[in-house]
C-alpha positions in Angstrom: 25.2 3.0 -1.5 21.8 1.0 -2.9 18.7 3.1 -3.9 17.0 2.2 -1.0 19.2 3.2 1.3 19.0 6.5 0.9 17.7 8.5 3.5 15.6 10.8 1.5 14.0 7.8 0.6 13.7 5.9 3.4 11.5 9.1 4.4 9.4 9.8 1.8 8.7 5.9 0.7 5.6 5.8 3.5 4.2 9.1 2.0 4.4 7.7 -1.5 2.9 4.2 0.0 0.1 6.0 2.0 -0.5 7.7 -1.6 -0.6 4.7 -4.5 -2.9 2.3 -1.5 -5.3 5.4 -1.1 -5.9 6.0 -4.7 -6.0 1.4 -5.4 -8.5 1.5 -2.3 -10.0 4.9 -2.8 -10.1 5.6 1.2 -7.2 7.3 3.0 -8.1 5.1 6.1 -7.2 2.0 3.1 -3.8 3.5 2.6 -2.8 4.2 6.0 -3.9 0.6 6.7 -2.3 -1.0 4.1 1.2 1.0 4.9 0.5 0.7 8.9 0.6 -3.3 8.2 3.3 -3.8 6.4 5.5 -2.0 7.8 3.9 -4.0 11.2 4.3 -6.9 9.4 7.9 -6.8 8.8 8.4 -5.8 12.6 7.1 -9.1 13.3 10.2 -10.7 10.8 12.0 -8.0 12.9 11.2 -9.3 16.7 12.0 -13.1 15.6 15.8 -12.0 14.1 16.1 -9.6 17.1 15.2 -12.9 20.0 18.2 -14.8 18.1 20.8 -12.1 18.8 20.3 -11.0 15.0 20.9 -7.1 14.0 18.0 -5.9 11.6 16.9 -3.8 9.7 13.6 -2.0 7.8 14.1 -1.2 4.2 11.4 0.7 1.8 11.4 -0.8 -1.5 9.2 1.9 -3.6 6.7 0.3 -4.9 7.2 -3.4 -4.0 6.9 -2.7 0.1 8.8 -3.2 3.2 11.2 -5.6 4.0 13.2 -6.8 7.7 16.3 -7.8 7.2 19.7 -8.6 8.6 21.7 -5.7 9.5 24.8 -6.3 7.3 26.6 -9.3 5.3 27.6 -10.2 8.7 24.8 -10.8 10.2 22.9 -12.1 7.2 25.6 -14.7 7.3 24.9 -15.5 11.3 21.0 -15.5 10.0 21.9 -18.1 7.6 22.9 -20.7 10.6 19.9 -20.5 12.6 17.8 -23.8 13.1 15.7 -24.4 10.2 12.8 -24.5 13.7 13.4 -21.1 14.0 13.4 -20.2 10.7 10.2 -21.2 10.2 8.7 -18.7 13.3 10.9 -16.2 11.4 8.7 -16.7 8.6 4.9 -17.0 10.4 5.8 -13.9 12.3 4.8 -11.5 10.1 1.7 -13.0 9.0 1.1 -13.5 12.5 1.0 -10.0 13.3 -1.4 -9.6 10.3 -3.6 -11.8 11.7 -3.6 -9.5 15.0 -4.5 -6.8 12.9 -7.4 -8.4 11.2 -8.9 -9.2 14.6 -8.1 -5.3 16.5 -10.3 -4.6 13.1 -13.1 -7.4 14.1 -13.6 -5.4 17.5 -13.5 -2.3 15.8 -16.6 -3.5 13.9 -18.7 -1.7 16.2 -16.7 1.1 17.5 -15.7 2.7 13.6 -16.8 0.6 11.2 -14.5 2.4 8.1 -11.2 1.6 10.7 -12.6 -1.8 10.8 -12.9 -2.5 7.3 -10.0 -1.0 6.6 -7.8 -3.1 8.8 -9.1 -6.6 7.9 -9.6 -5.8 4.8 -5.7 -4.4 3.8 -4.7 -7.5 6.2 -7.0 -10.1 4.3 -4.9 -9.1 1.4 -1.8 -9.0 2.6 -2.6 -12.5 4.2 -3.9 -14.2 1.3 -0.2 -12.7 -0.7 2.3 -14.0 2.2 0.2 -17.5 2.9 0.2 -18.7 -0.6 3.4 -21.3 -0.8 5.0 -20.6 -3.7 8.6 -19.2 -4.4 10.1 -16.3 -1.4 6.7 -15.4 -0.1 6.7 -16.0 3.9 4.8 -19.5 3.6 6.7 -20.9 0.2 10.3 -20.3 2.1 7.7 -22.2 5.5 7.3 -24.6 3.8 11.0 -25.1 1.5 11.9 -25.6 5.1 9.8 -28.0 6.7 10.4 -30.2 3.4 13.5 -29.9 3.3 13.7 -31.2 7.1 12.0 -34.9 5.7 13.1 -38.0 3.6 10.8 -38.7 1.2 8.4 -41.2 3.7 8.3 -38.3 6.2 6.7 -35.8 3.4 3.9 -38.8 2.7 3.1 -38.9 5.6 2.7 -34.8 6.2 1.2 -34.4 3.5 -1.6 -37.2 4.1 -1.5 -35.0 7.4 -1.7 -31.9 6.0 -4.9 -33.4 3.7 -6.5 -34.4 7.0 -6.2 -31.2 8.9 -7.8 -29.2 5.6 -10.7 -31.5 6.3 -11.0 -30.9 10.1 -10.5 -27.3 9.2 -13.7 -26.9 6.8 -15.6 -29.3 9.4 -15.3 -26.7 12.4 -16.2 -24.3 10.2 -19.5 -25.6 9.0 -20.0 -26.9 13.2 -19.6 -23.6 14.3 -21.7 -21.9 12.1 -19.3 -20.7 9.3 -21.6 -23.5 6.8 -22.4 -20.7 4.7 -18.7 -19.9 4.0 -18.3 -22.5 1.2 -20.9 -20.8 -0.2 -19.5 -17.3 -0.4 -16.1 -19.4 -1.7 -18.1 -20.4 -4.4 -19.7 -16.9 -5.1 -16.2 -15.2 -5.2 -13.7 -16.4 -7.4 -11.1 -15.2 -5.3 -11.6 -17.2 -2.6 -12.5 -20.0 -4.8 -8.8 -20.1 -6.2 -7.5 -19.7 -3.2 -7.7 -22.8 -0.9 -6.7 -24.8 -4.3 -4.2 -22.8 -4.9 -2.9 -23.3 -1.3 -3.4 -27.6 -1.6 -1.2 -27.5 -4.9 0.9 -24.9 -3.8 2.1 -27.4 -1.2 2.3 -30.6 -2.7 4.1 -29.3 -5.2 6.4 -27.4 -2.6 6.6 -31.3 -1.8 8.7 -32.2 -5.1 11.2 -29.3 -5.4 12.9 -29.7 -2.4 16.7 -31.4 -1.8 16.2 -34.6 0.2 20.0 -34.6 0.4 19.7 -32.1 3.2 17.5 -33.8 5.7 20.2 -35.1 7.7 21.3 -31.8 8.1 21.9 -30.5 12.0 19.7 -27.7 11.3 17.1 -29.7 10.2 13.3 -30.5 11.9 12.5 -33.0 13.8 8.9 -34.7 12.7 7.2 -32.5 15.3 8.6 -29.8 15.2 7.6 -30.1 10.8 4.1 -31.1 12.6 3.9 -28.4 14.8 5.3 -25.4 12.3 2.6 -27.3 9.2 -0.2 -27.0 12.3 0.6 -23.5 13.0 0.4 -22.1 9.0 -3.1 -23.7 9.0 -4.1 -22.1 12.2 -3.2 -18.4 10.2 -5.3 -19.9 7.3 -8.8 -20.3 9.2 -8.1 -17.2 11.0 -8.4 -15.6 8.5 -11.3 -17.6 6.7 -13.2 -16.5 10.0 -12.2 -13.3 10.2 -12.7 -12.2 6.6 -15.4 -14.2 5.1 -16.9 -14.6 8.5 -18.4 -11.6 9.1 -19.7 -11.3 5.7 -21.4 -14.3 6.0 -23.0 -13.7 9.6 
C-alpha cells in the first residue's frame, strides 16, 4: 500500500493542510478556504470521471495537495480510452469549480468580507497555478490534447484564433469599465508575468505535440478544439474580472 493510501494519512492530511495554509496566509479562514477549494477542485475532475463511467478516488498527498484519480489500474486504462474531447472537460472541470467559488466570494463581499477575501484569494491562486498551460498542470494537459488533435496548418489557424481572442477579451475588459485592470497589471509584477506566460506557454505547447496522432479516432474535431480554447479563455477572463476587478473598482 502506497504511503498516500494509508487511512491514517488520509484522515490527518486535511488538518495538516489547514494548519499549513493558515501559517502561510496568517488567518484560519484562509487555511480552511484553501483546503476546501483544493478538494472541491478535485471533485470537479471526479465528477467528469463519474459522468464517463470511470470509478474514482481522491487522495491527499501531503504536502503536495489532493488528487482525483481512477480507482485502480483497470479504471485508469479505461480512462485512457476516453475521447480527447471528454478529457479536455476533465482538465477544465477543476478550474471551473474554482471560478464558481470565486463568484461565491464576490457575492459575500458585503456580507462577510473576511470569507469573501479568503475565497477570492485562495481560488485565484489555484486558478493561476492550474491555468498556466505547461507540463502536467490542468491547462498544460488541456492544450496538449488540443494541439495533438490538429495538424500543422490547423494549429496555425487556432493560434491566430487564440491571439485574436486575447485581443477581444482585453477590449471587452476596457469596454466594460475594467480598463484600469491593465494599469493594475503594470503595478503588480505577478499579473504582469501571468499573461505573457500564458501566451508563450500556449505557443510553446503547439511545437511539442505529436502530429502523427492527429488522425487518431480519439482526436478532437476543429470545432471542438475551438470550443475548448474558448472555454479556457473564458475561465481566464472570469479569473481576471473577479480577482483583479474588485481591486480597481
